[in-house]
N, C-alpha and C positions, 0 to 999 in steps of 0.2 A: 342843682341850679341849672338854668339855661344861660350859657355864656357865649358871647360874640367875641371872637379873637381875630384881630386884623393881622395881616402879614402871616397867615396861618401856615404857609409853606416855607417861610424863612427859617434861618438857623435857630433862632430863639422861639419863634412862633410855633414851629413844628413840635419842639420839645414840650412847650406849654400845652398844646392841644393833646398830645399823647398822655401827658400827666393828668389833665382834666378828665379825659375819657376813662383812664384807668381808675379814677376816683368816683366814677359813676355819674359825672355831670353830662348834660347834653351840650354839645358844642356846635356852634355855627361858625365856620371859618370864612373870612374874606380872602379870596385868592385872585390872582390874575390869570392863571393857567390851570384849567381843570385837569389836564393830564398830570401835572405835578402833584395835584391834590389827591389823585387816585388812591395811593396807599393809606391816606387818612380817611377818605370816604369809606373805604373797606372796613375801617375800624369803627365807623359810626358817625363821623363828622358830616354835617350838612354844609353846603357851600353857598356863598354869595360871590359872584364875579364882580370885582370892583377895581377902581383906580383911585389911588390916594388923592389925587388932585381933582377928582370929580365926586363930591359928596352925594350927589343924587344916586350914584351907583351903589351906595352902601347904607345910607341913613334909614332906609325902609326896614332894615333888620333890627333897629333899636327897640321899637315898642314891644316886641315879642320876647325879649330876653331880660334877664335879671342884672347881668353884669357885662360891661364892655372892657376888654383887655386890649390895649393899643400897643402892639409890638411892631407894626409896619415901619419900614424905613426905605426911602428911595434908593434904588441901586445906582451906583455910578461906575464908570469905567475909566481906566487910565489914571493919570496923576490926580491926587486929591488937592486941587487948587482952591483958592478963596471963592472962585465962582462956583465950583462944584459944591463946596460947603454951603454956599447960599442957596443953591437949588435944593439940597437935602433939607436944610432948615426950613425953607419956605413950604415945602411939601408937608413936613411934619407939623408945622404950625397950622396950616390950612386944615389938614385932616383932624388934628387933635381938637382944635377949637370947634369944628363942626360936630364932632362926636360929643364934646363937653356940653354944648348948647342943647343937643338932642337929649342927652342924659338928664339935664336939668328939666327940660320940657316933659319928659316921660318918667321922671323920678327913678333913674337907674344909677348904678354905681359905675364909676370909671376908674380903671387901674391903668396908670400911665407908666411906660418904661422910660426912665431917664438914664442917668449914668454918673459914674464917679468922676468923670472929667469936669463935671460942674464945679467941683471944689477947687480945681486948679492945683498948682504946685505948692505943696506944704513941706517939702524936704522930708526929714525923718520924723516929723511930728505926727501924732495920731490924729485921724480925722473921724468925726462922728457927725450925726445929722444936725448938730448945732454949729458946726464949723462954718464961718462966713464963706460965701461963694465968690471966687475970683476965677472964672472958668478958663480952662485951656481952650484952644480953638475948637476942638471937637465937642466941648461942653457948652459953648455959647448958645447954641440953638435950644438945647434942652433946658438950660437955666432960664432962658426967656419964656419958654412955654410953661415951665413949672410956676414961674411968678404969676403968669396970667391965670393958670388953673387955680392957684391958691386964692387969687382975688375972686374968682367965680365961686369958690368954696365959701369964702367969708361973706360975700355980698349977695349971692344968689342961691346958696345952699347946695352947690355941687357936691355930690357924695364922691369924694376923691381920695384915692390911695396912690402914692407914688413909690415905685421900686427903683432903686439906683444900683444897677449891677456894676461890679468891677470889670476886670478883663475876662470876658467870657471865652472859654475854650471848650473844645469837644471835637468829635470826628466829622468836621465839616465846616462850612461857613468861612469867615475870614481867617480863622485859625489855620485851617487846612491850606488856604491859598497863601497866606503870609508867612507861615512858619514851616509846615510840613513840606509843601511843594518846593519852597525855596531851599530847604535843606537838601531835598533830593536832587536839586539842580546844582548843589554846591555853592549856593549864593547866600546862605544864611549868615548874617553878621549881627553883632551887638551895636546898637546906635550909641555912639559916644562911649563914655567910660562904663556905662551900665550900672552906676551906683544908685540910680533912682529906684524908688520902691514902686512895685505894682501890687495890686490886690486882686488875685484871680478868683474866678468862680466857675466850676464845672457846669456845663449847660443843663444837665439834668437836676443838679442841686438848685439852680436858678428856677427851673420849671416848678420844682416842688414849692419854692417860696411863693410863686404866683398862686398856686393852688391854695396854700395856707392863708395868703393875704385876702383872698376872696371870703374866707370864713372868719378870720381873726383880725384883719387889718382895721385900724381906726381911721375914720374919715378925717381928711386934712393932715395926714401924717406922711412922712417920708421914711423909707426903710432902706438902709444900705445892705446889699446882698453880695457878700464876699466870703471867702473861706476864712479860716482861723489864723492863717499864716502869711501875711504880706512878705514878699521877697524882692530882692533887687532884680533888675532886668538881666544882669549878668548871670545870676543864679537860675533864673527862669530859662534862659537859653541853654545853659549848661545841663539842666535837667532834661531838656528835649534831646540834646545830642547824646547824653549818657544812655538814655533808654534805647537808642539805636546803635550804641557802641561806635559812635562817630567821634572823631577827635574834636577837641574844643575849638570853636570858631573864633575868628578875630573880630576886630572892631572896625567901624567905618565912621568917619566924621559926620555929625548930623547935617551939616550944610550940603555934603555931597549926596547923601541918601535923599535929602530933600529935593534935589534936582531931579531925582528919578521918580519919587512917589508923591511929592508934594510937601511944601513947607508946613502948612497947618497940621498935617498928619504927624510929621516928625516932631514938631514942637509939642504936640500933645503926648506922643509916645515917650518923649524924653523928660516929661514932667514926673513928679514923684507924688504918689498917692498911697498912703499907708492907712488903710481904712478899717474901722471897727465894725463888727457885725452884732454887737451886744444887744442893740435895740430890737433887731429882727428876731434874735433868739428869745428874748424876754417876752415880746408882744405877739409874735406870730407862731410861737411854739415850733420854731424851725431850727434845724441843725444840719450843717452840710454833711453829707455822707463822706465826702472827701475833704478832710480838714486842712489839707495842704496841696499845693500844685504837684509836689513830689509824689503824693499818693495818687492823685487823679490822672496825671499825664500818662502813666503806664498803660492803663486800659485804653485811653484815647489813641495812643500810638499803635497799640496792638490792633485796634479796629481799623485804623487808617492803613496799616500794613496789609491786613486781610483784604480790604477793598481794592488795594493796588495790585494784588496778585492776579 
């Protein structure tokens, strides 16, 4: 197929592009910086230079492709405040609805990247795609957009597939900045008691799910993309430090770290999401290569250490 990927040089988008190219698809990537796209163009990706908030810069790509995959996210710097959250959400809504309406007009498939923060805090209870949404702050924007997309699917026939990744980790992106780099600085801490569940997914396993969703995904459906083994935040941090033979780190009160990185971010990261991947396994013929964070983090840390040398 010919597939248009937004945010093609981002942490998730890059992995998706590389997976699609390896499967023999033609890929057109929306990028902001052609220099950053060079490694992907060498592998065969065509480029469109565009800005999320300017639909005229990228909608011309839609008529000539079969599928649109929306992975773009507005970058922010500094504390993740409510105003930063609103900027991110507004850009996502503007871009995604522009893509959706163009997909309806030209009869294309839209694959949207949502997230497990949509479900909110459910303690130790298992979450599946039928679980009612009561979003954490980081999930509010995605939940609102997914609702609008589902309405377009029902009322105007939008060919929609939604993937909801859990905590995405790999040798780059926010994982590197928030966990690896802070550990190297001696600043890594567990937020609060760390008893809340996270549902991780290694970035290449997520990319594989996108590739399979293009072929097997049913229109109008949501698929949670997480590994087989939800773990507590305390366990997750311990796995990171153990791979580096660093002593166990301490905790920090959520209110205090919130002053440094932003309240909405901390409230989301201290929520508990224990998510099932059963539907994705059954319907997408997908299975994570790394069944647990403990398995996947070893190679990620090895790659990060190599790049730091």
